[in-house]
C-alpha positions in Angstrom: 4.8 -98.4 134.3 5.9 -98.4 130.9 5.7 -102.3 130.8 2.3 -102.5 131.9 1.3 -100.0 129.4 2.7 -101.7 126.5 1.6 -105.2 127.7 -2.2 -103.4 127.7 -1.7 -102.4 124.2 -1.6 -98.8 124.9 1.9 -97.9 123.6 4.3 -99.0 120.8 7.9 -98.6 120.4 9.0 -95.9 117.7 12.3 -94.8 116.2 13.6 -91.4 117.4 15.1 -88.9 115.1 18.6 -89.9 116.5 17.9 -93.6 116.1 16.9 -94.4 119.6 13.9 -96.3 120.5 11.1 -94.4 122.3 7.9 -95.0 123.3 4.8 -93.4 122.0 0.7 -94.0 123.4 -1.2 -95.8 120.6 -4.0 -93.9 118.4 -7.1 -92.3 120.9 -4.7 -92.9 124.1 -3.1 -89.9 126.0 -0.6 -90.8 128.9 0.6 -88.2 131.2 3.1 -89.2 134.0 2.5 -87.6 137.0 5.1 -89.7 139.3 4.6 -89.1 143.3 2.6 -86.3 144.6 4.5 -84.4 147.3 2.8 -82.9 150.4 1.0 -79.6 149.8 2.4 -76.9 152.2 1.5 -73.2 152.5 3.7 -70.5 152.4 5.2 -70.9 155.8 6.3 -74.4 154.6 3.7 -76.1 157.0 2.1 -79.0 155.6 -1.3 -78.8 154.9 -2.1 -81.8 153.0 -0.2 -85.1 152.8 1.2 -86.5 149.7 1.1 -89.7 148.0 4.7 -91.3 147.3 3.2 -93.9 144.9 3.7 -93.6 141.2 0.9 -91.8 139.5 0.2 -92.3 136.0 -3.0 -90.7 134.4 -4.6 -92.7 131.1 -7.2 -91.2 129.1 -8.7 -93.2 126.0 -11.3 -92.6 123.0 -12.5 -95.8 123.3 -13.0 -98.0 126.7 -10.4 -100.3 127.6 -11.2 -104.2 127.5 -11.4 -105.9 130.9 -8.1 -107.6 129.6 -6.3 -104.3 129.4 -7.0 -103.2 132.7 -6.3 -106.5 134.0 -2.8 -105.8 133.0 -2.6 -102.0 134.4 -1.5 -102.0 138.1 -4.1 -100.1 140.0 -3.1 -98.6 143.5 -5.1 -100.1 146.4 -6.4 -98.1 148.1 -6.8 -95.6 145.7 -5.6 -92.1 146.5 -7.5 -90.1 148.7 -6.2 -86.7 148.0 -7.1 -86.0 144.4 -5.4 -83.0 142.8 -7.4 -82.9 139.6 -11.3 -84.0 138.9 -12.5 -84.6 135.9 -15.9 -84.9 134.9 
């Protein structure tokens, strides 16, 4: 995922306090790495909703992404059917 984000120009390398290389979002970009979504279970441990083992990353941008940027991002197919968050 980090390689795709960098190729799309959404991240940049920077130097951390200890001299190591860290990856930061570019200006106007917010990135949340969610990872795989586990199944939902009730208090008794009974699964009430399936999970999704695919890696999830949410990207928010101040400006619309270009077609070139979108082409560099791996978008899941089929899209997830179990949204945990809905942004309106």
